[in-house]
GUDO-882247 format. One record per atom (N, C-alpha, C, O): x, y, z. Coordinates in steps of 0.1 Angstrom, whole numbers, plus 2048, in hexadecimal, padded with zeros to 3 digits. Last residue first. Layout:
XYZ;...
***
This chain:
5F12D156E;5FF2CD56F;6072D0563;6132CE562;5D82DC566;5DF2E1571;5EE2DE572;5F62E6575;5D22CC550;5D42DA54E;5DB2E0559;5E32E9557;5CE2B355D;5D92B4554;5DC2C3551;5E82C754F;5B72B956D;5C42B6573;5CF2B856A;5DA2BE56E;5A42BD558;5A72C8561;5B42C6568;5BC2CF569;5A52A354C;5A92AF544;5AD2BB54D;5B72C154B;59B295561;5A929255D;5AE29E555;5B92A2556;58129F562;58A2A156D;59929F56A;5A12A656E;578296549;5782A554C;5822A7557;58A2B1557;57827B54C;581281542;583290545;58D295543;564278560;572275563;57C27B559;58628055D;54E281551;55228855D;560285561;56828E565;54D26F53C;54F27D539;554284545;55D28C544;549257549;555258542;55826753F;56326B53E;52F25D555;53A25A55D;54825C556;55126355B;51C27954B;52126C548;52D26954F;536272550;50628A55F;51328B559;51827C557;518274561;4E328A557;4EE286560;4FB286558;4FB28254D;4C629E557;4D229A54F;4DD296559;4E129E562;4A629755A;4B2299562;4BE29455B;4C0288559;48F2A6544;49729A548;4A329E550;4AA2A854C;4742BA551;4812B854A;4882AB54E;4862A6559;4522BF54D;45C2B6553;4692B654B;4692B253F;4372D3553;4432D154B;44E2CA553;4512CD55E;4172C8557;4232CC55E;42F2C9556;4312BE551;3FA2D4545;4042C9549;4102D0551;4112DC550;3DB2D6535;3E42DB53F;3EE2D0543;3EA2C4544;3DB2C9512;3D62CB520;3E02D2529;3EB2D4525;3D72D44F2;3E12D14FC;3DC2D350A;3D82DF50D;3CB2CA4D4;3C82D04E0;3D12CB4EB;3D22BF4ED;3D92D04B4;3D82C74C0;3D52CE4CC;3DC2D84CF;3DC2E049E;3CF2DE4A3;3CE2D44AE;3C22D04B2;3F82E149A;3F12ED49C;3E32EB4A2;3DE2F34AA;40A2CE494;4052CD4A2;3FC2D94A4;3F72DB4B0;4152B947B;40D2C647D;4062C548B;3FD2BD48D;4352AD474;4282AB47C;4222B847E;4282C2482;4492B8467;4452AB462;4382A7469;43129E465;4552D0470;4482D0469;4442C3463;43B2C345B;46B2D047F;46E2D1471;4602CF469;4612CE45C;4622CD499;4692D9495;46C2DB487;4702E6482;4572B2497;44E2BE499;4552CB495;44F2D448F;46D2A1492;4612A1489;4592AE48A;4542B4480;47D2A64A8;4822A849A;4762AA491;4762B3488;46D29D4BD;4712AB4BC;4762AF4AE;4722B94A9;46A2824B7;45E28B4B8;4622994B6;45C2A14AF;4842794B8;47D2784AB;4712814AB;46E2884A1;48A27D4D3;4922834C8;48B2844BB;48B28E4B4;47726C4DF;47727A4E2;47E2824D7;47A28C4D2;47F2534D5;4722584D2;4712674D4;46B26E4CC;4992524E0;4982524D2;48A2574CE;48925F4C4;4922514FB;49A25C4F6;49925D4E7;4972684E2;4842394FC;47D2454FF;4852514FA;47F25B4F5;4992274F6;48E2284ED;4862354EF;48223C4E6;4A922B50D;4AE22E500;4A32304F6;4A32394ED;498221520;49C22F521;4A1233513;49E23E50F;498206519;48B20D518;48E21C519;487224512;4B31FF51D;4AE1FE510;4A120650E;49E20D504;4B2201539;4BB20A531;4B720A523;4B621551D;4A11ED540;49D1FB543;4A620453B;4A120F536;4B01D6538;4A21D9532;49E1E8534;4991EE52B;4C71D8547;4C81D8539;4BA1DC532;4BA1E4529;4BC1D6561;4C31E255D;4C41E354E;4C11EE548;4B21BC560;4A91C7562;4AF1D455D;4A91DC557;4CA1AE55E;4C01AC554;4B61B8554;4B21BD54A;4D81B6575;4DD1BA568;4D31B855D;4D21C0554;4CB1A858A;4CA1B7589;4CE1BC57B;4C71C5576;4D318E585;4C5191585;4C21A1583;4B91A557D;4EF191588;4E918C57B;4DB19057A;4D6195570;4F91965A1;4F71A1598;4EF19D58C;4E81A6586;4FC17D5AC;4F11855B1;4EE1905A7;4E31945A6;51317659F;50716D59D;4FB1755A1;4F017459B;5261895A7;521189599;515181597;50C18458E;5261815C4;52218F5BF;51E18E5B1;5131935AE;52F1675C8;52116A5CB;51D1775C4;5121785BF;54A1665C2;54115E5BA;5321625BC;52A1625B2;5541775D5;55617B5C7;54E1725BD;54C1765B2;54D1685EC;5471765EA;5491795DB;53F17F5D5;55D1525EB;54E1505EA;54715D5E7;53D15E5E0;57615E5ED;5721575E1;5631555E0;55E1575D5;574167608;5771705FD;57216A5F0;56C1715E8;57214E615;566157614;56816260A;55E166603;58B144611;58013D60C;57314560B;56B144602;59B15761F;59C155611;59014E60B;58C152600;58916B638;591160634;59115D625;58716161E;58818F631;582183635;58C177633;59617A62C;5921AE63A;5981A2634;591196639;593192645;58F1D1633;5891C5639;58E1B8632;58E1B8626;5A71EA63A;5A01E1630;59C1D4636;5A31CE63D;5AB20C645;5AA1FD647;5A21F663D;5991FB637;5C1224639;5B421F639;5B321063B;5BB209635;5DA22F638;5D522B645;5C7226645;5C2223650;5E023561E;5E822B624;5E2226631;5E421A635;5CF24B617;5CC23E612;5D323361A;5CD22861D;5DC260623;5D025C629;5CC24E624;5C724662C;5F2262611;5F425F61F;5E825A626;5E825262F;5E72695F9;5EC25B5FA;5EF258609;5ED24C60C;5C927C5FA;5D727B5FB;5DB26D5FE;5D4265603;5B12865E2;5B427C5EC;5C327B5ED;5CA2785E3;59D2A25DA;5AA29B5D8;5AC2925E4;5AA2955F0;5842B45C9;5882AC5D4;5952A45D1;5962A05C5;5782C35B5;5862C55B7;58B2BE5C4;5962C15C9;55D2BF5B3;5652BC5A7;5742BE5A9;57C2BA5A0;5552C95CD;5542BB5C9;55E2B75BE;5652AE5BF;56C2E05DB;55F2DD5D6;5612CF5D0;56C2CA5CE;5842E15E9;57B2EC5EB;56D2E85E6;5632EC5EC;5902C35FA;58F2CC5EF;5842D75F2;57D2D65FC;5982A1601;5982AF605;5962B75F9;5992B35ED;58B28160C;59028A601;58F299606;58529C60C;57F27261F;58D274621;59327E616;59E283618;565270617;567277623;57627B625;57928562A;569260600;56326D5FF;56627660B;56928160A;57324960B;57C251603;57625F601;57E269600;55C240618;567245620;57024D618;57525861C;54B23A602;54724560B;55324A613;554256616;55B2265F7;5582325EF;55423D5F8;5592485F6;55921360C;565219609;564226600;56B22F603;53D20D60C;544211618;551218616;55522161D;5372045F2;5332115F7;53A216603;53C222604;5551F65E2;5481F55E9;5442035EF;54D20B5F0;56E1F45D8;5641FC5D0;5561FC5D6;54D2015D1;57B1E35E8;57F1F05E9;5761FA5E1;5762065E3;56C1CA5E2;56C1D05EF;5701DF5EF;5691E75F5;5721C55C7;5641C75CB;5641CE5D9;55C1D75DA;58F1C45C8;5881CD5BF;5791D05C4;5751DB5C5;5931AE5DA;5981BC5DD;5901C65D5;58C1D15DB;5881995CB;58219D5D7;5861AB5DB;57D1B45DF;59B19A5B6;58D19C5B3;5851A05C0;57D1A95BF;5B31935C2;5B11A15BD;5A21A45BA;59E1AF5BB;5BD1825DA;5B11825D3;5AE1905CE;5A71975D5;5D618B5E6;5D517F5DD;5C917F5D4;5CA17D5C8;5E71A85E6;5DB1A25EB;5D81975E1;5D71995D5;5F71C15E1;5FC1B55E8;5F01AE5EE;5EF1AE5FB;5F91D35C4;5EF1CE5CE;5F41C15D4;5F51B75CD;6081F15BA;6081E35BA;5FF1DE5C6;5FF1E45D0;5F620F5B0;5FB2065BB;5FD1F85B6;5F41F35AF;5F32315A7;5F52235A2;5FB21B5AE;60521F5B4;5DE24C5A6;5E72455AE;5E72375A8;5DD2325A4;5D926558C;5D7258592;5E225459C;5ED25859A;5DD27C57E;5D327D589;5D2270590;5CA26F59A;5ED277568;5F427A574;5EA27B580;5EF27B58C;5DA25D556;5DD26B559;5E526C566;5E526356E;5E923E54B;5DE246551;5E3254554;5EF257554;5EE222535;5F322E53B;5E7237540;5DC23653A;5EE1FE539;5ED20A531;5F3216539;5FB215541;5E01DF53B;5ED1E653D;5EC1F2534;5E91F1528;5C11D654C;5C91DA540;5D71DF544;5D81E5550;5B11D4561;5B21C8559;5BB1CA54D;5BD1C1545;5B81E3580;5B81E4572;5B91D656B;5C11CE56F;5A31E859B;5AE1DF596;5AD1E0587;5A21DE581;59920B5A1;5971FC5A0;5A41F559B;5AE1FB597;5862295A1;5922225A3;58F2135A2;58320F5A1;57123E5A9;57823D59C;58623759F;59023D59F;55F2435BE;5622355BA;56A2345AD;5692295A6;55D25C5C7;5512565C0;5542495BA;54D2445B2;5742645D3;5682655DA;55C2605D4;55125E5DA;5882625BF;5872575C9;5792585D0;57424D5D4;58D2765AD;5802705AC;57E2645B6;57525C5B4;5A727E5B0;59D2885B0;58F2835B0;58528B5B2;5B52665AD;5B426C5BB;5AA2785BB;5A627C5C6;5AC24A59F;5AC25859B;5AA2605A9;59F2605AE;5BF22D5A2;5B62365A8;5B72445A3;5C224A5A4;5C720C59C;5C7219597;5BC22259D;5B121D59D;5D91F05A3;5CE1F85A8;5D02065A3;5DA20D5A7;5E21D658B;5E51E1595;5D91E9598;5CF1E8591;5DA1C5578;5DA1C0586;5DE1CA590;5DE1C759C;5EE1D255F;5E31C9562;5E51C4570;5EF1BF574;5FD1F2568;5FE1E4563;5F11DC567;5EA1E0570;60121355D;5FA20A566;5FA1FC560;5F71FB554;61622F55A;613222556;60B21B561;60E21C56D;60B252557;61124755F;60D239559;603238553;615270546;60C266549;61325A550;61F25854E;62628453D;62428354C;61A278550;61827655C;625282522;63127E529;62F27C538;63727553E;612289511;60E27E51A;61B27A522;61A26F529;6072A5501;6132A0508;60E295513;60829951D;5ED2AA4F8;5F72A74EF;6042A14F5;60A2984EF;5D229950B;5DC2A4509;5E72A04FE;5E92944FC;5B2292504;5BF28C504;5CA296501;5CA29C4F6;59029050C;59C29850C;5A929050D;5AA288516;57528A504;580280504;58D288502;5942864F8;56129B501;56629950F;57229050F;57928F51A;55629B4E9;5612A44EB;5662A44F9;56E2AD4FD;54D27D4D8;54E2844E5;55928E4E5;56528B4E2;54D26F4C1;5402744C6;54227D4D2;5382844D5;5632624B9;56026E4B1;5542754B7;5502804B2;57C2514C8;56E2554C9;56C2624C3;57226C4C6;5952484C8;59024A4BB;58124F4BB;57B2514B1;59C2424E1;5A224E4DC;59D2514CE;59F25C4C9;58B2364FA;58A2354EC;58F2424E6;58824C4E5;59D228515;59623350F;596232500;5A122E4FA;59620A527;59E21051D;59721C516;58B21A512;58F20D54B;58B20A53D;59620F533;59E218537;58920356C;593207562;58F203554;58C1F7552;567206575;574204578;57E20956E;57A213567;54B20B571;552200569;5601FD56E;5651F256B;54122057E;53921457F;540208578;53B1FD578;55623557A;550231587;54A223587;54D21B590;57222E567;564232567;55D22C573;55F221576;592238561;58A23156A;57C237569;57A24356B;5A7231544;5A023A54D;598232556;596226554;5C422F52E;5BA229536;5B323453E;5B823F540;5D222A50E;5CE234518;5C322F520;5B922B51B;5EA210506;5DD216505;5DA220511;5E021E51C;60D2164FF;60220F506;5F5217504;5F5223502;6212254F4;61B21B4EB;60F2144F2;60820D4EB;62B236508;62123B4FE;61B2314F5;6112344EF;62E231528;63122951C;62722D511;61C228511;63A246542;630243537;63623A52C;64223C528;64B23655E;649240554;63F23C549;63E230547;63C22B57C;644228570;641232565;635235564;63622359C;63822E593;64122A588;64D22658B;6212195B7;6282155AB;62A2215A2;6202295A0;61C2125DA;61C21C5CE;6262175C3;6312125C6;60A1F75E4;6171FD5E4;6192065D7;6172015CC;5F11EB5FA;5F41F35EE;6021F95EF;6062005F9;5F21DD612;5EE1D6606;5F21DE5F9;5F71D85F0;5FA1EC626;5FF1DF626;5FC1D7619;6021CD616;5EB203623;5FA204620;6011F6620;60C1F561B;5D21FC62C;5D51FB61E;5E41FC61A;5E81F7610;5D31E7649;5D41F4643;5D71F3634;5DE1E9630;5BB1CD650;5C81D264E;5C81E0648;5BF1E3641;5A51B9663;5A71C565B;5B61C865B;5BD1C6665;59219A663;59C1A3668;59D1B065F;5961B0655;57818466F;57E18C664;58919566B;588198677;569178682;57617167E;57D178673;58717366E;552187686;55C186691;56918068D;573183693;54919E66B;549190671;55518F67B;560194679;5461C0677;54A1B666C;54A1A9673;54A1A867F;5381E167C;53A1D3680;53E1CA674;5391CC669;5481FE66F;53E1F8678;5421EA67B;54E1E767E;55620F65F;55420165B;54A1FA663;5431F265D;55622766D;550227660;54F21965A;547217650;565220685;557224685;550223678;54421E677;57720468B;57620F682;568214681;55F20C67C;5751ED698;57E1F669D;57F203695;58620C699;5611DB690;56E1DB688;5791E468F;5841E268B;5501C86A8;5531D66A3;5611D569C;56A1D06A2;5421A969B;54A1B16A4;54D1BF69F;54B1C1693;52A18E698;53119A693;5391A169F;53719E6AA;52316D68E;525177698;52D183693;53618168B;50E165672;51C165678;51D16F683;51717A681;4F7164664;4F615F672;504160679;50515C685;4FA16964A;4F3173652;4F3170661;4F0179669;515165636;50E15E641;50716864A;50E16F652;524175626;51816F620;51016762A;505162627;531195632;53218762E;525182629;51B189627;5321B0639;52B1A7643;52C19863F;52818F646;5401BD626;5411C2633;53B1B863E;5401B8649;53C1B160D;54A1B3611;54B1B961F;5571BA624;5201AF60C;5281A360B;5361A5610;53C19D617;5161C960E;5131BF619;51C1B3618;5201AE623;5211D45F6;5251D9603;5221CF60F;52A1CD617;5151C45E2;5241C45E4;5271C95F2;52F1C25F8;4FA1CB5E6;4FE1BD5E6;50D1BC5E9;5111B45F1;4FB1E75E3;4F81E25F0;4FC1D35F1;5011CF5FB;4FF1E95C8;50A1EE5D1;5081E85DF;5111E55E6;4E71DF5BF;4F31D85BC;4FF1DC5C5;5061D45CA;4D61F35C8;4D51E55CE;4E11DD5CB;4E61D55D4;4DE2085B8;4E12095C6;4E01FB5CD;4E71F85D6;4D41FE5A0;4E22005A1;4E62015B0;4F11FC5B4;4B92005A6;4BF1F35A4;4CE1F35A5;4D41EA5AB;4B521C5A8;4B22135B4;4B92055B2;4BE2005BC;4BC22458F;4C422859A;4C221F5A6;4CB21C5AD;4A7219581;4B521557E;4BE218589;4C621058D;49222758B;49221858E;4A121358B;4A620B592;498240581;49723E58F;49822F593;49F22C59D;49623B566;4A323E56B;4A323C57B;4AD238580;47A237564;48322C561;49122E566;49822556B;47125056B;46D245573;476239571;47A23257A;47D260557;482262565;47D25656E;484252577;46F257540;47E255541;482256550;48A24E554;456260546;458252545;46724F547;46B24554D;45B27C546;456276552;458267552;45C26155C;46227F52B;46C281536;46827B543;47027654A;44A27B51E;45527251C;45F273527;46426952C;43C291528;43728452B;442279529;443270531;44C2A651F;44A2A452D;445296530;44A29053A;4482A4504;4552A1509;45429F518;45C29651E;42D2AC502;43129F4FE;43E29B504;440290509;42F2C750C;4252BE511;42A2AF50F;42B2A7518;4432D34FD;4442D350B;43B2C9511;43F2C251B;4372D04E3;4432C84E7;4452C84F6;4492BE4FB;4212E24E5;41F2D44E2;42B2CB4E7;4292C14ED;42E2FA4EA;4242F54F3;4222E64F2;4222DF4FB;43D2FC4D2;4442FB4DF;43A2F54EA;43E2ED4F2;4292FE4BF;4332F34BF;4392F14CC;43B2E64D1;41D3164C6;4153094C7;41F2FD4C7;41C2F44CE;4323284C2;42C3274CF;4253194D1;4263134DB;4353254A6;4403224AF;43B31F4BE;43F3164C4;41D32F49E;41F32149C;42B31C4A5;42B3114AA;42134A4A3;4163434AA;4183344A9;41532D4B3;437350493;4383514A1;42D3494A8;4303434B2;43A337478;43534447D;43734448D;438339493;459324474;44B326473;447334479;44F33B47E;47631F466;47032946E;46132A46B;45D330462;492309464;48430B461;47E31546B;47F313477;4B331445A;4AA310465;49B312460;49831C459;4D230C44B;4C4311449;4BC30C455;4BD300458;4F3318452;4E930D453;4DB313453;4D831D459;50432C451;4FE329445;4F431D446;4EE31A43C;51032D46A;506338466;4FF335459;4F533B456;52331A46D;515317471;50B32146D;4FF31E46C;53A327464;53531C45D;526319460;51E317457;53E33C475;53F33F467;53A33345E;536335453;53E32F48D;532337489;53233A47A;52833A474;54B30E48A;54C31C48D;53F323488;53831E480;54F2EF498;5472F648F;547305493;54330849E;5692D749B;5632E449F;55A2E9494;55E2E9488;57C2BF4A9;5722C149F;5692CD4A3;5632CD4AE;58D2B64BC;5912C24B5;5872C64AA;5892CF4A2;58429F4C6;5852AA4CF;58A2B74C9;58B2C14D0;58428F4AE;5782934B4;57929F4BD;5712A84BD;59C29B495;59729149F;58B2974A6;5892A34A5;59C2B0482;5A32A3480;59E298488;59C28D484;5812C4475;58B2C147E;5912B347B;58D2AD471;5612D6473;56E2D146C;5782CD478;5772D3483;53E2D846D;54A2DA474;5562D546C;5552CF461;5262D2460;52D2DF45C;53A2E1463;5412EB460;51F2BB46D;5232BA45F;52A2C745A;5332C6452;5162C5485;5222BD485;5282BD477;5342BD474;4FE2D047D;5082D9483;5162D2482;5202D847F;4F02B9476;4F32C346C;4FE2CC470;5072D0469;4EE2AC48E;4F52A6483;4F92AF479;5042AF473;4DF2BF49C;4ED2BB4A1;4F52B5496;5012B8495;4C72BE48E;4CF2CA48D;4DD2C7492;4E72CC48C;4BF2A4496;4C22A6488;4C92B3486;4D22B447D;4BA2A64B2;4C529D4AC;4C82A149E;4D42A049A;4B62C84BE;4B12BB4B8;4BD2B34B2;4C72B84AF;4BE2E04C6;4C22D54CF;4BE2C84C9;4C02BD4CF;4B12F14B5;4BF2F04B4;4C62E64BE;4D22E44BE;4952ED4BC;49A2EA4AE;4A92E84AE;4AE2DE4A8;4932F34D7;48F2E64D2;4962E34C5;49C2D84C3;49C30E4D5;4A23054DF;49F2F64DA;4A92EE4DA;4893194C4;4973184C0;49F30E4C8;4A73074C3;4733174D5;4733114C8;48130F4C3;4853044BF;47B3274EA;47A3194ED;4793114E0;47D3064DF;47A3414E0;48733B4E3;48732C4E5;4903254E2;46734D4C8;4663444D4;47333D4D6;4773344CE;47536E4C0;46E3614BD;46D3594CA;47235D4D4;48138C4B4;4793854BE;4733794B9;46C3794AF;4A238B4A5;49438F4A5;48D3874B1;49337E4B6;4BC3834A7;4BA3904A0;4AB3944A1;4A83A049E;4CA3744C4;4BF3744BA;4BD3824B4;4BE38C4BC;4EC36C4C7;4E23764CB;4D73764C0;4DA3794B5;4FF3514D0;4F73574C5;4EC3604CB;4E435B4D3;51F3464D7;51334C4DD;50C3544D2;51235D4CB;5313294D8;52C3334CF;51F3394D5;5163314D9;54C31F4ED;53E31F4EA;53B32B4E0;5423354E0;5663224F5;5643174EB;5553184E6;5523114DC;568335509;5693394FC;56732F4F1;5653324E5;54E32E522;55C32E51D;55C33150E;552331507;53634752C;53A33A528;54833A523;54D345520;521359543;52C35853B;53034A538;52D341540;500368545;50C36254B;517362541;51836B538;4DC36954A;4E936F546;4F436854C;4F3362557;4C634D541;4CC35754A;4D835D544;4DF35853B;4BF339530;4B433F538;4B934A542;4B1350549;4CA33550F;4CE33751D;4C233E525;4BD348520;4C331A4FB;4C03274FE;4C332A50C;4BE322515;4DE3034F4;4D13064F8;4CF3154F9;4D931D4F9;4F42E64F6;4F02F34F1;4E32F64F6;4DD2EE4FD;4FE2CA4EF;5032D34F9;5012E14F4;50A2E84EF;4F82B34DF;4ED2BD4E3;4F22C64EE;4E92CB4F5;50B2A34D7;50529F4E3;4FA2A94E8;4F52A84F3;51D2A74C2;5112A04BF;50929C4CC;5012924CC;5332B64C5;5342A94CB;5272A14C9;5262964CE;5442CD4B7;5382C64B3;5382B74B9;53C2AE4B2;54C2E84C8;5522DB4C5;5462D14C3;53F2CE4CD;53D2FD4D0;5422FD4C2;5482F04BE;54A2ED4B2;5202FB4E1;52E2F74E2;5332F64D3;52D2EE4CC;50A3174E1;50D3094DC;51C3074DD;5243104DA;4EF32B4EA;4FD3284EC;4FF3194E8;4F73104EC;4DA3464E4;4DC3374E1;4EB3354E2;4F333B4DB;4CC35D4FB;4D63594F1;4D634A4F0;4D33424F9;4BA360510;4B435F503;4BF35C4F8;4BB3594ED;4D0373524;4C436B523;4BD36B515;4BC37650F;4F1374517;4E537A51C;4D937151B;4D9368512;51336E51C;507368518;4FB37051F;4FB37352A;535375513;52837A519;51D372514;51C36F508;550360517;54736650E;53A369516;53536251E;570367528;56435F525;55A36751C;55C37351A;58736F538;58736D52A;57C363526;57F358521;58A36E553;58837B54D;58837A53D;588385536;58F353559;58335A55E;580367558;57436B557;59F33E551;59B348547;58F35054C;586352544;5AA32955E;5AE336563;5A934155A;5AD34D55B;590310562;59D31555C;59F323562;59832856B;5802F1569;5832FF56D;590303567;59A2FC567;5682DF559;5762E155A;5792EF55E;5742F9557;54B2D456B;5512DC561;5602DE563;5642E056F;53E2C757F;5472BF577;54E2C756C;5572C2565;52C2D958A;5382D6592;5422CE58A;54E2CF58D;5222F1571;5212E4577;52E2E257F;5382E757C;515312571;52130956F;5202FD577;51D2FD583;4F2313568;4FE318570;50930D570;50630156F;4EC30A545;4E9309553;4F530F55B;4FF311556;4DD302528;4E630C52E;4E330D53C;4D8311540;4D82DE523;4D62EC51F;4E02F5526;4EB2F152A;4DF2C5529;4D32C952E;4CF2D852B;4C52DD52F;4F82C251F;4EE2BB518;4E02BF51D;4D62BE516;5052E4524;5042D6527;4F92D051E;4F22D6516;5192FD52B;5112F951F;5102EA51F;51A2E351B;51830F549;51C303542;513301537;507302538;523330553;51932754F;51F31A549;52A31B544;52E34756C;53133D562;526333560;51F32F569;52036856F;52135B574;52435056A;51E35155F;531384569;52737C563;52936D567;533367564;54638E578;53B397575;52F38F570;523393572;55737957A;554381587;54838A585;54038C58E;55C371561;552369569;54F36F577;54636A57E;55D38C54A;563384555;55837C55C;54D38155D;55A38C526;557391534;55E38853E;56537E53A;558396504;55F38F50F;55C39551C;55B3A151E;5403934EA;54539B4F5;54B392500;546388505;5343864D5;5423844D7;54838B4E3;55438A4E6;5193784C6;51D3804D2;52B37D4D6;52E3714D9;50E3784A5;5173724AF;51B37C4BA;5203874B7;4EB37949E;4F937F49D;5013784A8;4FC3744B2;4D236648C;4DA369498;4E7371494;4EC370489;4C6365474;4BD364480;4C536848C;4BF36C496;4D9364461;4CF36F45F;4C536F46C;4BE37946E;4E834E468;4EE35B468;4E4366467;4E737246B;4D7338463;4DA33C471;4DF34A471;4DC35247B;4C033E448;4CD33B44D;4CF34045B;4CA34A45F;49E332446;4A833D446;4B533844C;4B632E454;48032C439;48C32543C;49733043B;499336430;45D32D444;46933343D;47532A440;474321449;43E31B43C;44A31E445;45532543D;456323431;42B31342B;42A321431;43532443A;43633043F;4312F9424;43230341A;432312420;43831B41A;4452E6439;4382EC437;4392F842E;442300430;4622D8428;45C2DF433;44E2E342F;44A2E5424;4772BD41E;46B2C641B;4652CB428;4642C4432;4972BE42D;48E2B8423;4832C241F;4862CD41C;4AA2C4440;49C2C7442;4932C1439;4872BE43C;4C22BB435;4BF2B7443;4B02BA447;4AB2B4450;4C42C641B;4C22B841D;4BD2B542B;4B42AC42C;4B42E4411;4BF2DE419;4BB2CF41C;4AF2CC41F;49D2EE406;4AA2F2400;4B62ED408;4C22F0404;4842E640D;48B2F0416;4982F6410;49C300413;4682E23F7;4762DF3FA;47D2EA403;47B2F6400;4482E2408;4512E73FD;4602E4401;4632E240D;4272D540D;4352D6411;43D2DB405;4392DA3F9;4062D641B;4102D7410;41E2DA415;4202E0420;3F92D0433;3F22CD426;3FB2CE41A;3F92C7410;40B2BD44C;4072CA446;4012C7438;4042BC432;3FF29F45D;4092A7456;4032B4450;3F72B544F;3F728E47B;3F3297470;3FF29E46A;4082A3471;40226D482;40127B486;3FE283479;40227F46E;
***
């Protein structure tokens, strides 16, 4: 790629040398901090996400601070002050309000907001922003305006900002289109894996076996020699007080029960309250269910002994083949039913009652067929997992390519002024909420309520 004819030192390590005709200014001279407090009744709540500034997401933690929020105006730059290095920031395309944890910056002059959007969401700026922060642990690591205002930013002319934005919109759209194609294929393969499980645990492995109506509309037909029993005959509620020496566990939709990484310095979603006295013990081999996330499959047999949030049901399992039970209860047919059985005003606040759980029928094949199913499923998964791994790696490479391109262009390492840009359709990458982030957010919301 073409470079500029001459460069000069920027005066800061993260930028290195910049095109000689570019300026370099502190954030404090380019923005003022907007501190006006407003109510979410007057200004719609916004979420500061990896995808930029958007109307409040369903996964956002709801609080009672409706009258104690920060005003955001169209064109303001908003950034989460907790430096999570995930690019949770951007130029706001609309008026609204955000939680007090965010820094709202009002531009002091007219410029191309999209250029600032690209620049301050770039990977290299995120690292510099993080460097200016302070804290003891990841979820308390914060960068304040008094610190970030001294960060130097590269400022090309207004005409060149326009050119850079046009070029990046074009190139980023091409990369995003490829990413979305691969993500679509990933989703398709993941659905195929779910279908494999669902077919195996509802119809068995013999396609020629006679079928009968299960007696339950949402279960449909099952093999004629299979039976059903109520979950209350299998699951027995368990309650034991918190053991603080045990690891903290959580349930991730596609993985089941996992150990939470309390040393994770990269995520501010890893919320852990100071008081864990209300947390519950779960033993290896027990069934743990996040009652607020049962509708999306956040439950499973635990492979660990640890503690979980009060948002969980814990059960002893009176079923010999725990592996079969785990596959069956996490199959699509049960996840869909838990979704229908959960109550609530909105998706992020759905709740499943233990009384409803007790009456749910569970499909029981003969013991030899249960074992055949638990051997068949992972063997069948193997071919899908190879493709998933390959596609995931390709998406990661495209993300790295996009990040490198944006960083190089907004810091003047590539000269795009003379590149002819064709007509194109702007494509944004669909940002998906990470499973463990979503679950941690719901646990945080529940912990705050209790």
